[in-house]
N, C-alpha and C positions, 0 to 999 in steps of 0.2 A: 130156468125157463123153458116151458115146453113151446118148441117152435112149429112142428107140426105132428099129426097123428092120422094116418090115413090106411085104409083097409082096400086092397086089391083083390080081383078074383078073374082069373081068365087073362090077365095082364092089364087089365082096364080098373081104374079107380072107381070104386063102388061107393066111398063114403069117408068123410072126415070123421073121427070118431074120438069120444074122450078117453083119457088115461086109464080111467077104471074100467073100460070096456075091452081091453086090450086083450086079455084072456079068452074071453068068449069067441073073439075071432082066430086067435091062433088056434083054437081046438076046433076049428070047422074047416073041413077038408077044402081043399083047393082055396082056401083065403091066404093072403100074404098081408103083413102088417109091416109098415115102414113109420118110424118114429125118431125124431130128431130132437134133441136138448140143448140148449146152450147155457153153460155154466150153472148147472142145477143144484138145486139144494139137497143137503141128505135127504130130507123127506122124499123129494121128487125120486132119487136114486133108490130109495127103500121100496117105493111104490114100483119102479120099474123090475126090482128084483122079484117083488112079489106077482106081478103081472107076466113076467117071462119065466120065471121061476130060474134067475140067474146066479151063479156060483158066487157066494160071499166074497171070496178073496178077488174076483175080477169086479165086482161092485166097489171094493174097498180101494183097488187100483184107479177105478173110475172117478172117484171121489177126491183124488190127488192128482193135481197137473204136472206134478214133477216124476214122471215116469219115464224108465228108457224105453225105446222101440221095442216092440216085440210083437209076437202070436203066440197065444196058448189055445189049447184045446181043453173045454170043459165038456165031457160028455159028448151031446150031439150039437154043442155050439164052437164057435171061434170066438175069441177075444183078441183085438189088435190094439196096441198103441202106435200112434204116427205123429210126428211132428210136423207141423203146418208153418211155412214161412208165408207172411202176406207182406207187400211194401204198401204203406199207408202214408201219405203226404211226405215222400220221400223218405220216410224211416221205415227200418225192417221190425216187423213184429212177430214174435214167435208164440205159436201156440200148440194145442194138442188136439187129437182126435182119437177117441176112445170108439170102437165099433165092437157092437155083439153081432154075431150074425149067424143064425140058425137056420133050418130047413124052410121055415115059412115067415122070417121076419128079420128085418135090420133095425138095430137099434144104434145111432150115431149120437155120441156125446162131445159138445166142443168146449174146449176151455181156452179161453184168452185169444179165440180166432174170431174174426167178424164174417169172415166167407163161409158159407155153407152149401148146400146140395140142391138149392132150389132150382139151379140151371140143369141139373141133372134129371132132377125128378121131373121137372116140366117137359123135358125130352123125353124121358121113358113113358111120360103119359101121353104124349102126342104118336108116339110110336107103338 
């Protein structure tokens, strides 16, 4: 599920955009795109691969929740897998965070984790 998709310029948010418009903005000098997905479908991951020109092996890894923590470099971008621990109603929940980071974008893919980056995004938009 697409949680958020926003474009920034000069450190300020200029618009919420549709997933099909990502490629337009990452081609614009000075623009930065931040996309967050939660438990995405294979179709959503395929769209992100097309929009960001992501490596197929990294997309394959993001499609599976059971990955070991790692950081890999694919051309101009980094792909990382992190495990997340959340306490919910006294029980420990384990999730995964897959992040794609490029010169002008961040794509976060959460699996099995409820807590996202809304607070981080809100704070960075204020500053």
